[in-house]
C-alpha positions in Angstrom: 54.8 -29.7 -15.2 57.7 -31.6 -16.9 59.1 -35.1 -17.4 61.7 -36.4 -15.0 65.0 -34.5 -15.5 67.8 -37.0 -16.0 71.4 -36.1 -16.6 73.3 -38.6 -18.5 77.0 -39.3 -18.9 79.0 -42.1 -20.4 82.3 -43.3 -21.4 83.6 -46.3 -23.5 87.2 -47.0 -24.4 89.4 -49.9 -25.6 91.7 -49.9 -22.7 94.8 -52.1 -23.3 93.1 -53.9 -26.2 93.4 -53.0 -29.8 89.5 -53.2 -30.5 86.7 -51.9 -28.3 84.1 -54.6 -28.3 81.8 -52.6 -25.9 79.1 -50.2 -27.1 76.9 -47.9 -25.2 74.1 -45.3 -26.2 71.2 -43.5 -24.9 68.1 -41.9 -26.2 65.9 -39.0 -24.7 62.6 -38.6 -26.6 60.4 -35.7 -27.1 57.9 -35.0 -24.5 55.0 -36.8 -26.1 57.1 -39.8 -27.2 59.2 -39.6 -23.8 55.9 -39.7 -21.9 54.6 -43.0 -23.4 58.0 -44.6 -24.0 60.5 -43.1 -21.6 64.2 -42.5 -21.7 66.7 -45.3 -22.4 70.3 -46.1 -21.6 71.7 -49.3 -23.1 75.1 -51.1 -23.0 76.4 -54.1 -24.5 79.8 -55.9 -24.3 81.2 -58.3 -26.8 82.5 -61.5 -25.7 86.5 -61.8 -25.7 86.5 -65.2 -27.6 84.9 -63.7 -30.7 86.7 -61.4 -33.2 83.3 -59.9 -34.5 81.4 -59.4 -31.1 81.9 -55.8 -31.5 79.5 -55.9 -34.5 77.0 -57.8 -32.2 77.4 -55.0 -29.4 76.8 -52.1 -31.8 74.0 -53.7 -33.5 72.3 -54.7 -30.4 72.4 -51.2 -28.9 71.4 -49.4 -31.9 68.7 -51.6 -32.8 67.3 -51.6 -29.4 67.4 -47.8 -29.1 65.6 -47.5 -32.6 63.1 -50.3 -32.4 62.0 -49.8 -28.8 60.4 -46.5 -29.8 58.6 -48.2 -32.7 56.8 -50.6 -30.8 53.1 -50.0 -29.9 52.2 -47.4 -27.5 49.7 -49.8 -26.0 52.5 -52.2 -24.8 54.0 -52.0 -21.5 57.8 -51.2 -21.1 58.3 -54.9 -20.2 56.6 -56.3 -23.4 58.1 -53.7 -25.8 61.7 -54.2 -24.6 61.5 -58.1 -24.4 59.9 -58.1 -27.9 62.6 -56.2 -29.2 65.4 -58.0 -27.5 64.1 -61.4 -28.6 64.0 -60.2 -32.2 67.6 -58.9 -31.8 68.7 -62.3 -30.1 67.1 -64.1 -33.1 68.9 -62.0 -35.6 72.3 -62.4 -33.9 72.0 -66.1 -33.3 70.7 -66.5 -36.9 73.5 -64.5 -38.4 76.1 -66.8 -36.4 74.4 -69.8 -37.7 74.8 -68.7 -41.4 78.5 -67.6 -40.8 81.7 -69.4 -40.7 81.3 -69.6 -36.8 78.3 -71.7 -36.9 79.9 -74.6 -35.3 81.4 -72.5 -32.6 79.1 -70.0 -31.0 81.8 -68.5 -28.7 83.3 -67.0 -31.7 80.2 -65.6 -33.3 77.9 -62.7 -32.9 77.3 -62.6 -29.1 77.3 -59.9 -26.5 76.0 -59.1 -23.2 73.3 -56.5 -22.8 71.8 -54.3 -20.1 69.4 -51.3 -20.3 67.6 -49.0 -18.1 64.4 -47.4 -19.2 63.1 -44.5 -17.2 59.3 -44.1 -17.6 57.3 -41.7 -15.4 58.5 -42.5 -11.9 59.7 -46.0 -12.5 63.0 -47.4 -13.8 62.8 -50.7 -15.7 66.0 -52.8 -15.9 66.7 -55.5 -18.5 69.9 -57.5 -18.1 71.7 -60.5 -19.6 75.2 -61.3 -19.1 77.9 -60.0 -16.8 78.0 -56.4 -17.1 76.2 -54.7 -14.0 73.5 -52.2 -13.1 73.9 -50.4 -9.8 71.6 -47.9 -8.0 73.1 -45.5 -5.7 70.5 -44.0 -3.1 71.2 -41.9 -0.2 74.7 -43.2 0.1 73.9 -46.8 -0.4 75.1 -48.7 -3.5 72.8 -51.7 -4.6 73.5 -54.0 -7.4 70.2 -54.5 -9.3 71.6 -57.1 -11.9 72.9 -60.6 -11.5 76.2 -61.8 -13.1 75.4 -64.6 -15.6 78.5 -66.6 -15.3 79.1 -70.2 -14.6 82.1 -71.0 -12.4 84.4 -74.0 -13.0 87.6 -75.4 -11.3 90.5 -73.4 -10.6 88.5 -70.2 -10.3 87.7 -70.2 -14.1 84.3 -69.0 -15.2 82.6 -68.5 -18.5 79.4 -66.5 -19.7 76.3 -68.5 -19.4 73.7 -66.2 -20.8 73.9 -63.4 -23.4 72.4 -62.1 -26.7 72.8 -64.4 -29.7 74.3 -67.2 -27.5 71.1 -69.3 -27.6 68.0 -69.5 -29.9 65.8 -68.6 -27.1 66.6 -65.5 -24.8 66.2 -65.7 -21.1 66.6 -62.0 -19.8 66.3 -60.6 -16.4 63.7 -57.8 -15.7 63.0 -55.9 -12.6 61.6 -52.4 -11.9 62.1 -49.8 -9.1 60.4 -46.7 -8.1 62.5 -43.6 -8.7 63.5 -41.2 -6.0 65.1 -37.7 -6.4 68.8 -37.7 -6.5 69.0 -41.5 -7.6 72.0 -42.4 -9.6 72.0 -45.3 -11.8 75.4 -46.8 -13.0 75.8 -49.3 -15.9 79.1 -50.8 -16.4 81.0 -53.6 -18.1 83.2 -56.2 -16.3 86.2 -54.4 -17.4 85.2 -51.5 -15.0 83.4 -53.3 -12.1 86.1 -55.9 -11.6 88.8 -53.3 -11.1 86.6 -50.5 -9.4 85.9 -51.2 -5.7 82.4 -49.9 -4.4 83.9 -47.5 -2.0 85.8 -45.8 -4.9 82.5 -45.6 -6.8 80.6 -44.2 -3.8 83.7 -41.6 -3.3 83.5 -40.5 -6.8 79.8 -40.0 -7.0 79.4 -38.3 -3.7 79.4 -34.8 -5.5 77.2 -35.6 -8.4 74.4 -33.6 -7.2 76.4 -30.6 -8.3 77.2 -31.9 -11.9 73.7 -31.4 -13.6 75.2 -30.1 -16.9 75.8 -33.0 -19.2 79.1 -31.5 -20.2 80.4 -32.1 -16.7 78.9 -35.4 -16.0 80.8 -37.1 -18.9 84.2 -36.4 -17.4 83.0 -38.0 -14.1 82.2 -41.1 -16.2 85.6 -40.8 -17.8 87.4 -40.4 -14.4 85.8 -43.6 -13.1 86.8 -45.4 -16.2 90.3 -44.1 -15.9 90.5 -45.2 -12.1 89.5 -48.8 -13.4 92.2 -48.7 -15.9 94.8 -47.5 -13.3 93.8 -50.3 -11.1 95.0 -52.8 -13.7 92.0 -53.4 -16.0 93.1 -55.4 -19.0 89.6 -55.3 -20.8 87.4 -52.8 -22.6 85.9 -50.3 -20.1 82.5 -48.8 -20.5 80.4 -47.0 -17.8 77.1 -45.0 -18.0 75.7 -42.7 -15.4 72.1 -41.4 -15.1 71.4 -38.9 -12.3 67.8 -38.1 -11.5 67.7 -34.5 -10.4 63.8 -34.2 -10.5 61.0 -36.5 -10.8 58.1 -36.4 -13.4 55.7 -33.7 -12.5 53.3 -34.2 -15.2 49.8 -35.1 -14.3 47.6 -34.7 -17.4 46.5 -37.7 -19.4 48.7 -37.9 -22.5 46.1 -39.6 -24.8 42.7 -37.9 -23.8 43.9 -34.4 -22.6 43.0 -32.9 -26.0 39.7 -34.4 -26.1 38.6 -33.8 -22.6 39.1 -30.0 -23.2 36.0 -30.2 -25.6 32.5 -29.7 -24.5 29.9 -32.5 -24.4 27.5 -32.5 -27.4 23.7 -31.7 -26.7 21.1 -34.5 -27.3 20.9 -34.9 -31.0 17.6 -34.9 -33.1 17.2 -36.7 -36.4 18.4 -34.4 -39.3 20.8 -32.5 -37.0 24.5 -32.4 -38.0 27.6 -32.6 -35.8 31.1 -32.2 -37.4 30.1 -33.3 -40.8 27.8 -36.3 -39.6 24.1 -36.1 -40.2 21.8 -37.8 -37.5 19.7 -40.5 -39.2 18.2 -42.0 -36.1 18.6 -42.7 -32.5 19.8 -46.3 -31.9 20.1 -46.4 -27.9 19.8 -44.3 -25.0 21.0 -45.1 -21.4 22.3 -43.3 -18.4 25.7 -43.5 -19.7 25.6 -42.8 -23.3 23.4 -41.9 -26.3 24.2 -43.8 -29.6 23.1 -42.5 -33.0 23.2 -43.9 -36.6 24.7 -41.2 -38.6 25.7 -40.4 -42.2 29.0 -38.9 -43.4 27.8 -36.0 -45.4 30.9 -36.2 -47.9 31.1 -40.1 -48.3 27.5 -40.9 -47.5 28.9 -43.7 -45.5 27.0 -44.8 -42.4 28.4 -44.9 -39.1 27.5 -45.3 -35.4 28.2 -42.1 -33.4 28.4 -42.5 -29.5 28.2 -39.4 -27.1 28.6 -39.4 -23.4 25.6 -38.7 -21.2 25.3 -35.2 -20.1 24.4 -36.6 -16.6 28.0 -37.9 -16.2 29.6 -34.6 -17.4 31.1 -34.3 -13.9 32.7 -37.6 -13.9 36.3 -37.3 -14.9 36.9 -41.1 -14.7 33.9 -41.8 -16.9 34.7 -39.3 -19.4 38.5 -40.4 -19.6 37.3 -43.9 -20.3 34.9 -42.8 -22.9 37.6 -40.9 -24.8 40.0 -43.9 -24.5 37.5 -46.1 -26.3 38.2 -44.5 -29.8 42.0 -44.6 -29.1 41.9 -48.3 -28.3 39.4 -49.0 -31.2 42.0 -47.4 -33.7 44.7 -49.8 -32.8 42.7 -52.9 -33.1 42.6 -54.3 -36.6 40.5 -57.6 -36.5 37.4 -58.8 -38.2 36.0 -59.8 -34.9 36.4 -56.5 -33.3 34.5 -53.3 -34.0 36.3 -51.1 -36.6 37.0 -47.5 -35.4 38.0 -45.3 -38.4 40.7 -42.6 -38.2 39.5 -39.1 -37.8 38.0 -37.6 -40.9 36.5 -34.4 -39.3 38.1 -31.8 -36.8 36.2 -32.4 -33.6 34.2 -29.7 -31.7 32.5 -32.1 -29.1 33.4 -35.2 -27.3 32.2 -38.3 -29.1 33.5 -41.3 -30.9 32.7 -42.9 -34.3 32.6 -46.6 -35.1 31.3 -48.9 -37.9 27.7 -49.8 -38.2 27.1 -53.4 -37.7 23.9 -54.6 -39.2 22.7 -57.6 -37.1 21.8 -58.3 -33.6 23.3 -58.6 -30.2 24.4 -61.9 -28.8 21.9 -61.2 -26.0 19.0 -60.9 -28.4 20.3 -64.0 -30.3 20.2 -66.0 -27.2 16.7 -64.9 -26.6 15.6 -66.0 -30.1 17.8 -69.2 -29.8 17.5 -70.4 -26.0 19.1 -73.9 -26.7 21.7 -73.5 -29.4 23.5 -76.4 -30.9 26.9 -77.2 -29.6 28.6 -76.6 -32.8 27.0 -73.2 -33.2 28.2 -72.2 -29.6 31.6 -73.3 -30.6 31.8 -71.2 -33.7 30.6 -68.1 -31.8 33.0 -68.7 -29.0 35.9 -69.2 -31.5 35.0 -65.9 -33.1 35.0 -64.0 -29.9 38.4 -65.5 -28.9 39.9 -64.3 -32.1 38.9 -60.7 -31.3 40.1 -61.2 -27.7 43.5 -62.2 -29.1 43.7 -58.9 -30.9 43.4 -57.3 -27.6 45.9 -59.4 -25.8 48.6 -59.1 -28.5 48.5 -55.4 -27.8 48.9 -55.8 -24.1 45.1 -54.9 -23.6 42.4 -56.7 -21.5 38.8 -56.4 -22.5 37.3 -57.2 -19.1 33.7 -57.0 -20.0 32.8 -60.0 -22.3 29.2 -60.6 -22.1 26.3 -61.2 -24.5 25.5 -57.4 -24.8 29.0 -56.4 -25.9 28.9 -58.8 -28.7 27.3 -58.4 -32.2 26.4 -60.9 -34.9 26.0 -59.4 -38.3 23.9 -60.7 -41.0 26.7 -62.9 -42.5 27.4 -64.5 -39.1 30.5 -62.6 -38.2 30.8 -62.1 -34.5 32.3 -58.8 -33.2 33.4 -57.5 -29.9 31.7 -53.9 -29.9 32.5 -52.2 -26.4 35.8 -51.0 -25.0 34.6 -49.1 -22.1 36.3 -51.4 -19.5 39.5 -52.0 -21.6 42.8 -51.7 -19.8 46.0 -50.8 -21.7 49.2 -51.8 -20.0 51.4 -49.1 -21.7 48.9 -46.4 -20.8 48.5 -47.5 -17.1 52.2 -46.9 -16.7 51.6 -43.2 -17.2 48.4 -43.0 -15.2 46.1 -43.2 -18.0 42.9 -45.3 -17.7 43.5 -46.5 -14.1 41.8 -43.7 -12.0 38.7 -45.4 -11.5 38.7 -47.7 -8.4 35.2 -49.3 -9.0 35.0 -52.7 -10.5 34.8 -52.6 -14.3 32.9 -55.1 -16.2 29.7 -57.2 -15.3 29.7 -59.2 -12.1 28.2 -62.5 -13.5 31.1 -62.6 -16.1 34.0 -61.2 -14.1 36.8 -63.4 -12.9 37.1 -63.9 -9.1 40.5 -62.3 -8.8 38.9 -58.8 -9.4 36.7 -59.2 -6.4 39.9 -59.5 -4.4 41.3 -56.3 -5.8 43.9 -58.1 -7.8 44.8 -56.9 -11.3 43.6 -58.7 -14.3 45.6 -60.9 -16.8 44.7 -62.6 -19.9 43.6 -65.5 -17.9 40.8 -63.1 -16.4 39.4 -62.7 -20.0 39.6 -66.4 -20.5 37.4 -66.8 -17.5 34.9 -64.5 -18.8 34.9 -66.1 -22.2 34.2 -69.5 -20.6 31.4 -68.1 -18.5 29.9 -66.9 -21.8 30.2 -70.4 -23.3 28.9 -72.1 -20.2 25.8 -69.7 -20.1 25.2 -70.4 -23.9 25.2 -74.1 -23.3 23.1 -74.2 -20.1 21.4 -71.0 -19.6 23.0 -71.0 -16.1 26.2 -69.6 -14.6 29.1 -71.9 -13.2 29.0 -70.4 -9.7 25.4 -69.0 -9.9 25.9 -65.4 -8.4 28.2 -66.4 -5.6 31.5 -65.2 -7.1 30.4 -61.4 -6.8 29.7 -61.9 -3.1 33.4 -63.1 -2.3 35.8 -60.6 -1.0 38.5 -63.1 0.5 40.4 -66.2 -0.7 39.0 -68.3 2.0 35.5 -67.4 0.6 36.5 -68.1 -3.0 38.1 -71.5 -2.1 34.7 -72.6 -1.0 33.3 -71.9 -4.5 32.2 -75.1 -6.2 32.0 -75.5 -9.8 28.6 -76.8 -11.1 28.8 -79.0 -14.0 27.4 -77.6 -17.4 25.9 -80.9 -18.0 22.5 -82.3 -16.9 20.6 -85.5 -17.3 19.6 -84.8 -21.0 22.7 -82.7 -21.9 24.3 -83.1 -25.2 27.5 -81.6 -23.8 30.3 -84.5 -23.4 32.1 -84.9 -20.2 35.4 -83.9 -21.7 34.0 -80.5 -22.7 32.7 -79.9 -19.3 36.1 -80.6 -18.0 37.6 -78.2 -20.4 35.0 -75.4 -19.1 35.8 -76.4 -15.6 39.6 -75.7 -16.2 38.9 -72.3 -17.9 36.6 -71.4 -14.8 39.0 -72.3 -12.1 38.9 -69.8 -9.1 42.7 -69.6 -9.1 43.9 -68.0 -12.3 47.1 -70.0 -12.2 45.2 -73.2 -12.7 43.3 -71.9 -15.9 44.5 -72.0 -19.3 47.4 -69.8 -19.9 46.3 -68.9 -23.6 43.2 -68.5 -25.4 44.4 -70.8 -28.3 44.7 -73.7 -25.6 41.1 -73.3 -24.4 39.7 -72.9 -27.9 41.7 -76.0 -29.0 40.1 -78.1 -26.2 36.7 -76.9 -26.9 36.8 -78.8 -30.0 39.5 -81.6 -29.7 39.1 -83.9 -26.7 41.9 -83.4 -24.2 43.5 -86.8 -23.6 43.8 -86.0 -19.7 40.1 -85.1 -19.6 38.8 -88.1 -21.7 40.7 -90.3 -19.2 39.3 -88.5 -16.2 35.7 -88.5 -17.5 35.7 -92.0 -18.7 33.0 -93.8 -16.9 33.6 -97.1 -15.2 33.3 -100.4 -17.0 30.0 -101.2 -15.1 28.5 -98.3 -16.8 30.1 -98.6 -20.3 29.4 -102.4 -20.5 27.5 -103.9 -17.6 27.0 -107.3 -19.3 30.8 -107.6 -19.7 31.3 -106.4 -16.2 29.1 -108.9 -14.5 30.5 -111.7 -16.8 34.1 -110.9 -15.8 32.9 -110.7 -12.1 31.2 -114.2 -12.3 34.4 -115.6 -13.8 36.4 -114.2 -11.2 34.1 -115.6 -8.6 34.2 -118.9 -10.1 38.0 -119.2 -10.2 38.2 -118.1 -6.6 35.6 -120.7 -5.5 37.4 -123.4 -7.5 40.8 -122.5 -5.9 39.1 -122.6 -2.4 37.7 -126.0 -3.2 41.1 -127.4 -4.3 42.9 -126.1 -1.1 40.0 -127.6 1.1 40.5 -131.1 -0.7 44.1 -131.1 -0.2 
């Protein structure tokens, strides 16, 4: 059981130039960090028109190698790398704007950038500029990157995209599944413009025998020397990554330790577990037991949740149960249930969370079957703030419903259950994606889940809109029909039912807002929670125009007066024509 075995070699020289404006580097993390974040190769090439672009190249590579590993473990590789690169781009662009080169960006802190991140059995490629990333697989050389160059007259060309060139970064991203004996090649234009693909193939044909890092570096150097001998007049840099073995690790990096613990017995009042004394049983279901407990040292009250012994043989359930605590500890938001750091060594599988004194939204709706529109807005806005905390960490809640929302005695609304939450960064290592059954509650689930599609933040927006719709009407926008659909054709026949009725206080523009958030096609919904929440309170001009009733309904007297005048004028005109 081991991570992928990757042998890396690299070479970077100034060539015929006095200064090397290229820079490259790599980082191989420890087993734990390497499992969650992967191994990185990065290369940057400063632009020739700048006398300081070597500073940009070095800063870009070093910052990326350092900052990428500091990003959240919950983030996917794509999210982590793009956030870091956007930050580096902003820094380089801002530094140029404050320098003597602010009126000529081509002389500022600008460089190309290419990186490959190997995580589990996937290579993630990020690229901007005119360096190249190649994949050599079974004797076939494939270019994975695009040259970001703009061509002009007389064969002239110039760099169209690079780090630090513009205030906003447009970076290419792609991913490929790894195969044993794959070779990845990163090289700057000083190499690939003077090294024919056939020479590259010939030189790399024996790489399978060069699994020692001390022997693969000379191979990279030999390729660079070949390009130099072929007439390269630029800086030359090349990196090689040879995949000698694929990752063989199958355990779950987050929950492996907890899953080795036994399940606790059913607890009685007064009993103690790992420093917590049971005060009372709060809830019992087929899936879990929930207790109010007191920390015997601090006397603080907490909620302690244990898995049901009936599900002790369900690996998927126990994995999700253990993930709830890991997820909760990374969410810091007043509208999300607080999960404290571990205070006591664990001897059993359980999770501890804050005790919210209040009632569930389900009970609140029973007590308030016809809530005021403004009250509904306030609750939905608070749930949305909690959901935004999930989305910022590349998480999807996937089970927004009244039973999973609490309202405390001060009126603060909190999302309390993470059992269906997915984490993009963990799914890339096979954590939290072993259960093939639908997560969430059918009445609140987005239609795409029933087609087998993966969820997106728009899926959570759909669920939140269903909640708002249900609070305002007591009904569901598509009744129970969504859960019965399994094809796009069936879903295309679904018809949204207006939240308004004859005596509804809900304005037409708000109904249109809900209708957009509840579109069957996720790409037609709101892209961001903030947009949906804004339109719940502020009439969208497009919706007001569409929902504006005809003048006959708004002012029937004026309508008939205008109609009579028009009829009189037309009659007078025809009389005039008749008398001529």
